[in-house]
N, C-alpha and C positions, 0 to 999 in steps of 0.2 A: 127351411128351415126354421125356426121362432129363436128367435132374442126377448130372453125372459128381465124381467125386472129384478135390479140386484139388490136386496132386503138383507139387511141383519143377517150377511156373509154369507146368503144363498139365494138360490134364483126362484126369481116369485110369477109363477104364469101366472095373470092375469085377464079378469073377461072378456077383451078384446084386444083383437092387434090388425096393428095398421102394416102393404103391401112397405115396402122400401126400394128403388130405384135405383140405377148407375143414371146420373142425369146423361157423361156420355151415353153409353149402347143402350138402353132405356132398361136391358134387363133387370131381371127382380133379384136383387141381393137378397133379403131376409123377408119377414114374418115380424115388424119390431110390438111392444110390449105396445099399450097405449095406459096407462095407470088410469083410473080414475082416485078421490079424495079420497078414498079407500084405504088403497093401494101408499095415495098420500102420506096418509098421516100414518100406514105402518114405519113407512121410512121413517121418519120425523122425531116417530118413540121410539126407533133402534137410535138415535143420534142421540137423544136424550139419557136415554137408560148407560149409552156410552163415555158418558159428557165425562162420570169421574175416574173412569180406566184411562185414558186418554190425559185428562189432565195429571194423572200422576204419573203418568208415563216419564222413568227414564227420559230425561234428554238424547244420552247412547244410543237407547232404546228406538225412538222416535229416527234418529238422524239413520238407524241403522237399516229402519226398515223402508225408508225415502231413499238409501244405495244398492237398497238392494232389487230398488222396483228399477232402479238406473240403469243399474245388470240389466235383469229379466230383459228391456229393453232392447240390449246393445245386441241381449245375443236374438230377438227377434229380429230386429232391427230392417228386413227385408219381407216380411209379412208386414208390418206393422205399414208400411211405406204402401205396399199394394192396396191398402183397405183401406188410409187415406184414400191415396186414382179412386180406385173402384168410389167410394159412398162420393166423395167428393168434387170428383172429376179434376181434383190437382194434377198436372204431371207429374209423374213416375221421379224427375229429376229433382221437382221441391221438394214432393213429399219423405225425401229419399233427407231431404234441407232439412225437414221441419223436422222430420226423429231424432235428425242426429242433437235442433235445438234440443225437445224437448227429453234425452239421454242428461245434456245438459242440465235445463233448469231444476230437476230432480236430487240433481247430484247438490247442482246449489241451495236446492230445500237441504237437503241433509247435512250441507257446512253448516246453512244459520241453522240450525238448529239447535247449534250447541254452541251460539255465538247470543242466543238469547237475554241480552241481561238492560239493567238498570242502572241506578246511578247515585254515589252518596252524593249528599250537597254540605256547603258548610254553612247551619244553624245559626253560626255567629257573628252572620257578616249582620248580618240588622238586625236591634235593641229590642233584647226579648228570650231569643237566642238560646244564649250560655247557659249553656250547663246540659244541651239538648245535642244529639245525634237520628241524624240520618238518613235513610233512602229510597230510592224505591224501585218496584221491583214490573216486570210484565206478566200476565199471567192472561192465558188464554178466553175468548171469549163467551164460548160459549157453541152450541150449534152453528153453521154455518151456513145457507143456505145459496148455494155455485152453480149461476146461470151460463149458458157459452154456448159461443153461434157456431155456423159449419165452417169460418173457412180460412182456420186453426184448430181444425178437431181432438187433435195431440198435445198441439204447445199452447193455447190457454187452458184447457183440461188443465195443466198444470200450475200455469198457475197461476190458477183456483185452489187445486189440494197440494198443492209443497209444500204453499205458506201455510195453510190451512194444519196439515200434519203436525207440521215444523213446528207450530205455535202451540202446540197440544189439544187444539178441537176438532170434532167428529165433524160432518159434513153430509149434509141432503144436493147430490148432483143431478139438476138437468139440462141436458147437453142439447144442443140443438138438432130436430125433428129429419133434417139432409144427413145427419152424420153421427149418429149410436153409437157404429156400430165400433168406432174406436172406444165412446169414454168404457163401454161393454168388458176391450182389451185388458185398457189398465186394470175397472176392476179387480179383470183377471189376475194382473198381475198382483196386486196391491195384494190379496188374498196371499195368492202362494208367498208371499212377498211374508203375512203373520200381519198385517196391521189384524186388531182385534174385532171379530164381529162389530158390525153397525157405527165404527167410526167412518168407512164410509158408506154413502147408497145413495144409490141409482135408478135415477126414474122419469123417464121416456111417457109423452104424450101428450094430449093439449095444453099448448104453453097458459089460458086463462083457466084452464082447471089446475092445472100440474105449478105452471107459473105463482099466482095467487094464493093458490094455498099456503106455496111455502116463504110468500112475501108476508100478508097479513100474519100469519102464525106468530101467536108471541114467544114456542119453544123453541123460536128457529132465531138467532140475537146477531146475529146479522150477515147484509146481502151484500155478492159480487157479481159484479151482473156487468158482461161485454155484451154489445148490440148495440138498437140504433137509438137516437134519443129523444124518441117518440114512448120508447116502449119504457125508456132510463126516465124518465121522467113520470112515470103513469106507477112505476117503485116505488124513483123516492115520492110522490102525491100518500105512497099507500102503506108507505111501511112503519111509519111512527115516528119514533121518538129510538129505533137500532137504527146503528149504523148500516150504510154505506157506501161504497162502492162502484162506482161504474164508469167505465171503461166505454165512449158513446161515438159518436160520425167523425170524419176530419174529411173537406178534399183539401191537401195538403200540395203545399205548393214553395217551387222552389226559385229563389233567382239567377240568373247566368249573367254578369259581369260581365264590363264591355275588356277588363283584360282574365280572362276566364281563358283555358285551352279547351280548349273545344272536340279535338282532335280525344281529347284525351277523360272525358269524361261524357259522352254520348252514348257510349255503350250500358254506363250505372245509371242514364236517367231513360233510356228504354227499357232494361230491368225494371228499376226502380213504376215506371208507369204500367208496362204488360205481365208482371210475373202476379201466376197464380189470376189471373183473368183482369185483373185489377180490386180484384174483388180482397184487397185486403184495407183495415182500417187507415196506416201512413199510402197508400199508395200516392203517386205520385202521380196527385190528377190536373194541378198546374204551372204553366211553364212561366216567364217573365221575364228573357232578356231582351239589354240592351243593344236599342234600335244600331245600334254602327256593327253589331254583332246577330243580331238578329236573322238574317238569310242564309250567315252560312250555318249557323244550326238547325235552320226548319229545314237548310237541305239535306245536312248530314242525320237531319234522326228520321228522317222521315227516310230514307236508305237505309239504313238499319236499319230500320221500326221492318221492311218494306222482307227485311233475310228472317226475320221468326219462323216456326212450322207451327202451322196449326192440322190439331189432329190428337188419334187417343190417348190418353193419358199414361194408358200404359207403354206409349212407340214409348225407348228413350233419349230421343231427336226431337218431344217433342215442347212448343214450347207454350204456348195458350189453346184450351180446347173449353171444350161446354162452359154457358155460367152457371149455375146451382138451378136454374132455372128456365124454363118456357118462357115465366111470367116476366125473369128478370132480361133476358134478354130480347124480351119487346121491349117493354119498359126502356133499355139502354137505347135501342134505336127510334123509340118516339121522340125520346130526350137530344139523342143527334139530328133527328131532322125539323126539331123544335130550333133550333141554333143557326142552322142550318137559313130556315127562315128568316128569326129576324139579322143574318146577316153574316156567320161566321161560312168564312171556308173549307169542306174537309179536303183534309190535304191530301187522309189517305183513309183505306175502310173505309166504315157506317154500311157495310150492309151482315146482315148472318143468316147464319144456312149450319141446319142440322141442330140447332142451339150452341153454334161457335160464333159467336162478333168478330169477326175482320179488327186486328189493332187496329185504334184508331186515333186520328190526327185533327185536332179541326183549330185553325186561326182564326185569330180576333175575333173571338168569343166575346156579345158584350157579356157584362158581369152581373148580368140580371136572369142569365140564361139557365135553366135549372144542369148541366153543364156542369157553368161554373160557379152555382151561390149553393146547389144541390153537393151529396155523396152518391158519384157518378154510381162507385162502388162496380164500376164494369173497366174493358178497358179501352180506353177511354182518355190522351190527355189534349187539355188544351195550351196552345201558346202561344202567346200574346208579347206584341213591343210596346217595350216601356222607352223613359229618354231615360233614365234615374234611377242608382236604386233604391230612392228617396223615395216616387214615385212607387216602385217593384212593392217593397216597404205595403203600402199604404194599399196597395190591391191585397197585399197576405195577409193584412189585417182587416180587410173589405169581406168580415165575413163574416157566418152565427161560430164557428168553430173554434176553435186553436189546439188543435194536436203537435202535430211538428212541422217546423221546415226548414229548408235548407238555403245556404246562401256559397256561389264557386265566388269569390274571389284570387285573388294576390295582398290587396290590402288590405296592411292588420284593421289601420283605423277605420275603415269598412265596414268590415267586418261584428270589429266594437261595435261603433253605433246597432246591426239590423241586431245583434244582440237584445240591446236595449231597448228598439223601439217595438219589435218583431212583437206579440204580445201570443204568442203558444207555449204548449209547456218544458217543446224542449227544438234546439239551437243546432245546427247541423253543420259548419263549416266545411263547404271545400266536399262537403256532401248532400243526397238526396232528403227527404224526411223520413224516407223509407227506414230510413238504419235504423235498427234496434238491435241489442246485447240481454239478452237474457234473468242478469243479474243488474241493469243499468233504471234508474227510474224512468217514471210509462208514462205518463197522463197528461190531458188535458186542461184548459180553463173552457169555461167559457157555455156550448154544448158537447164540446167534447169532451165532458165530463167532470166527474169531483175524488180524488184520493191518487193512491199513484201503488201501482206495478210494479217491478219488479221485487225478487225474493222480499231481502233486507226490510224495502219499506210496503210489500205488503204484509209482511209477519208485521210490522206495527199498525198496519189497519184490522188483521184481526188479529188485537193483540186488549187489551186496557190495562192503564200505567196503575199502578198502587204505590199509595208514601204510607210511609212505617217515619213514626217520629219515639225514641228509648227519654224522657226523662229523665238525666241521672242526677238529675236534682233535691230529688225530692228527701 
């Protein structure tokens, strides 16, 4: 099966194709178009031609297209989830959750399309403003260059496409090389929903070819990217003055206070650490537990993690399957071994077989170990002992990242202090940092990125504010 590039409303054959294999079964899934500069040029040209069409499209029509995509996806829910499980090795029960979230994301985008507005200004609030009336409007930026990762191949695509189309932009999308099938699937739904030709273009291939062209081309007005900090920094350096939204890495942490009800939070923490093999930007990577509850937490966490089922992502009972590639699995094992050599204790896991890294729990991990100070993006969690919440907050902040953090405490004063001191984009009280709903503002500080996603907030990132002033006293 060949999957072509999607350009200007049609499927375009490319000169070269790359085989796509399942991370778990290793079976060949398809031959994927490997676009070159010429095909990327065609995609950008199509998006540019469609700019006036999308700009003049009424809000209710944009909303209807997005709502139709949401409905069509709901009708093909199981098919979409199976596609994610095959190309990403995401356990099917997690893939179904992702599809359900994607359905909601497009529905939210459709609703937000009808709520894009400005405000009136009281010009006479300052001297010289008398006799003038002013208001603001939000206008689409134009062509959106969207680059998405493998870990949420439908929902993170939705977080680019939904707000962009809601705001009246056109899009050139480059999905992750391992998960292009989900993007092509969504492109088909948009075509069926009546999106004008050229409003959405999907090109796949080498990032250094396609990605650089999209980022550097002056006709692309804004870049929205989710991925690694190193690539994000490169994009920002190459993008010039165009607007850039970057959702980058994290090594998210949770603090467990002395008054936390351990039995009620263990299952949630285990899910946060090992869901989709830990390949989640806000996966629970670091746990800091007050010393008087440390042994209890570790014992119960390890016992619960032992119950996770490893295996085929298409098996409804599977909790953990293969990582996205053998190379990533080997890298994660090396980081575990490095931590052990630095004095950490491997309380569970640490080994891999058939591309599946067993859920791994590390204790007493030095702060300079890679599993602590970098984004591990694997089913690995460290649990360290602290003497106070203040010490724990310091360790959470002792990071180049700052996406989200959580704290379990029954003390309001402690919670409020943590909210004030934690240098992150989002603080979850009595929950793990992995919590996210698709309408809430989502983004980080430091090397976790710039800008915010979440439909309303992404629409703001993808529109330009224009001021209009009437002089009524001329």
